[in-house]
C-alpha positions as CSV (number, residue, x, y, z in Angstrom):
1,M,65.7,83.2,43.1
2,D,67.3,80.6,40.9
3,W,70.9,80.5,41.9
4,G,71.9,78.2,39.0
5,R,70.4,80.5,36.4
6,W,72.0,83.5,38.1
7,L,75.4,81.9,38.1
8,R,75.1,80.9,34.4
9,H,74.5,84.5,33.6
10,V,77.1,85.9,35.7
11,F,79.8,83.6,34.4
12,A,78.7,83.7,30.7
13,T,81.5,85.1,28.7
14,R,82.0,86.7,25.3
15,T,84.3,83.8,24.5
16,A,81.5,81.4,24.9
17,R,79.3,83.4,22.6
18,R,82.0,83.6,20.0
19,R,82.5,79.9,20.2
20,A,78.8,79.2,19.8
21,F,78.5,81.8,17.0
22,P,81.8,82.4,15.3
23,V,82.1,84.9,12.4
24,E,81.5,82.1,9.9
25,A,78.2,81.3,11.6
26,L,77.1,84.9,11.6
27,D,78.0,85.2,7.9
28,A,75.9,82.0,7.2
29,I,72.9,83.4,9.2
30,E,73.1,86.6,7.3
31,Q,73.1,84.8,4.0
32,V,70.1,82.7,4.9
33,I,68.1,85.8,6.0
34,T,69.1,87.6,2.8
35,A,68.0,84.5,0.7
36,S,64.7,84.1,2.7
37,E,63.8,87.8,2.1
38,R,63.9,87.3,-1.6
39,H,60.6,85.2,-1.1
40,H,58.7,87.6,1.1
41,S,58.2,91.2,2.0
42,G,58.8,90.8,5.7
43,E,61.9,91.5,7.7
44,I,63.8,89.0,9.9
45,R,66.3,90.1,12.6
46,F,68.5,87.7,14.5
47,A,69.9,88.8,17.9
48,I,72.2,86.9,20.1
49,E,72.7,87.7,23.8
50,G,75.2,85.9,25.9
51,S,73.6,86.6,29.2
52,L,71.3,89.0,31.0
53,E,72.6,91.8,33.2
54,P,73.3,90.2,36.7
55,G,70.5,92.4,38.2
56,D,68.0,91.1,35.5
57,A,69.1,87.5,36.2
58,W,68.8,88.1,39.9
59,R,65.3,89.4,39.6
60,G,64.3,86.5,37.3
61,K,63.7,88.4,34.2
62,P,62.1,86.0,31.7
63,P,63.7,85.7,28.2
64,R,60.4,86.7,26.6
65,A,60.4,90.0,28.4
66,R,64.0,90.6,27.3
67,A,63.2,89.7,23.7
68,I,60.3,92.2,23.6
69,E,62.8,94.9,24.9
70,V,65.3,93.9,22.1
71,F,62.5,93.9,19.5
72,A,61.8,97.5,20.4
73,A,65.6,98.5,20.7
74,L,66.3,97.2,17.3
75,G,63.4,98.8,15.8
76,V,61.9,95.5,14.4
77,W,58.4,97.1,14.9
78,D,59.3,99.9,12.5
79,T,58.5,98.3,9.2
80,A,56.0,99.7,6.8
81,A,53.7,96.7,6.8
82,N,54.3,95.7,10.5
83,N,55.9,92.5,9.4
84,G,59.1,92.4,11.3
85,V,60.2,89.3,13.1
86,L,62.9,89.1,15.8
87,V,64.6,85.7,16.5
88,Y,66.2,86.3,19.9
89,V,68.7,83.8,21.3
90,L,69.7,83.9,25.1
91,L,72.7,81.7,25.2
92,A,73.1,81.4,29.1
93,D,69.6,79.7,29.1
94,H,69.8,78.1,25.6
95,V,66.5,79.8,25.0
96,V,65.1,81.1,21.8
97,E,62.1,83.6,21.5
98,I,60.4,84.9,18.5
99,V,58.7,88.2,18.7
100,A,56.6,89.1,15.6
101,D,55.1,92.3,14.8
102,R,51.3,92.8,14.7
103,G,51.0,92.1,11.0
104,F,51.3,88.4,11.9
105,N,48.5,88.4,14.5
106,D,45.8,86.9,12.2
107,C,48.2,84.8,10.2
108,V,50.5,82.9,12.7
109,S,49.7,81.3,16.1
110,A,52.0,81.5,19.0
111,A,52.3,77.8,18.9
112,E,53.7,77.9,15.4
113,W,56.4,80.3,16.4
114,R,57.0,78.2,19.6
115,T,57.7,75.1,17.3
116,V,60.4,77.0,15.5
117,C,61.9,78.0,18.8
118,D,61.7,74.4,20.2
119,D,63.4,73.1,17.1
120,M,66.3,75.6,17.5
121,E,66.6,75.0,21.2
122,R,66.9,71.2,20.6
123,E,69.9,71.8,18.2
124,F,71.4,74.2,20.7
125,R,71.3,71.7,23.5
126,A,73.2,69.3,21.2
127,G,75.8,72.0,20.7
128,R,74.8,72.7,17.1
129,F,74.4,76.4,17.3
130,R,75.0,77.2,13.6
131,E,72.7,74.4,12.4
132,G,69.9,75.4,14.8
133,A,70.1,79.0,13.8
134,L,70.0,78.3,10.1
135,V,67.1,75.8,10.4
136,G,65.3,78.4,12.6
137,V,65.7,81.3,10.1
138,E,64.6,79.1,7.2
139,D,61.5,78.0,9.2
140,A,60.7,81.5,10.2
141,G,61.2,82.6,6.6
142,R,58.7,80.1,5.3
143,I,56.1,81.4,7.8
144,V,56.8,85.0,6.8
145,A,56.6,84.1,3.0
146,R,53.2,82.5,3.6
147,C,51.9,85.6,5.4
148,F,53.7,88.2,3.3
149,P,54.7,86.7,-0.1
150,Q,56.9,88.6,-2.4
151,Q,54.6,90.2,-5.1
152,P,55.6,89.4,-8.8
153,G,57.6,92.2,-10.2
154,Q,58.3,93.8,-6.9
155,R,61.7,94.1,-5.4
156,D,62.0,93.8,-1.6
157,E,63.5,96.8,0.1
158,D,65.6,95.9,3.1
159,E,64.1,97.9,5.9
160,L,66.3,96.3,8.6
161,P,69.8,94.8,8.6
162,N,70.2,91.1,7.8
163,R,73.4,90.8,9.8
164,P,72.9,89.1,13.3
165,T,73.2,91.5,16.2
166,L,75.5,90.6,19.1
167,L,74.1,92.1,22.4
């Protein structure tokens, strides 16, 4: 049991989440996702969770396990080409996890996704949440575009919402 982590999760507030990601930051993230999706046929979802439920934090649930649950709950797996990507932010831990659908298995290594997460986390530790989120979405978008480029003459259909989800 990590008491420090548990306390961070118990005392995380919605106010702290709103301070880190005010409406203007959510708008900017949505705009970057929308712009990114003009260059690829993939889908990017961005989810922000202030903290785990106290019981999950008490049991030491890893952020990756929670990200996989959110991936399923938001239906990121439910794209025609299996090319959905979830960028999951767990604020209480300042951790970012990227969960990509199976369409990326032969195209992107876990280390490449981890680099995007590490860059975002570095910005978050410096208190630059908006900037970290935008850089992360842009980097993820470039990876998605490499694997699932937009075909000439084809218009991308939004299969998933571009607005960040607050959990």
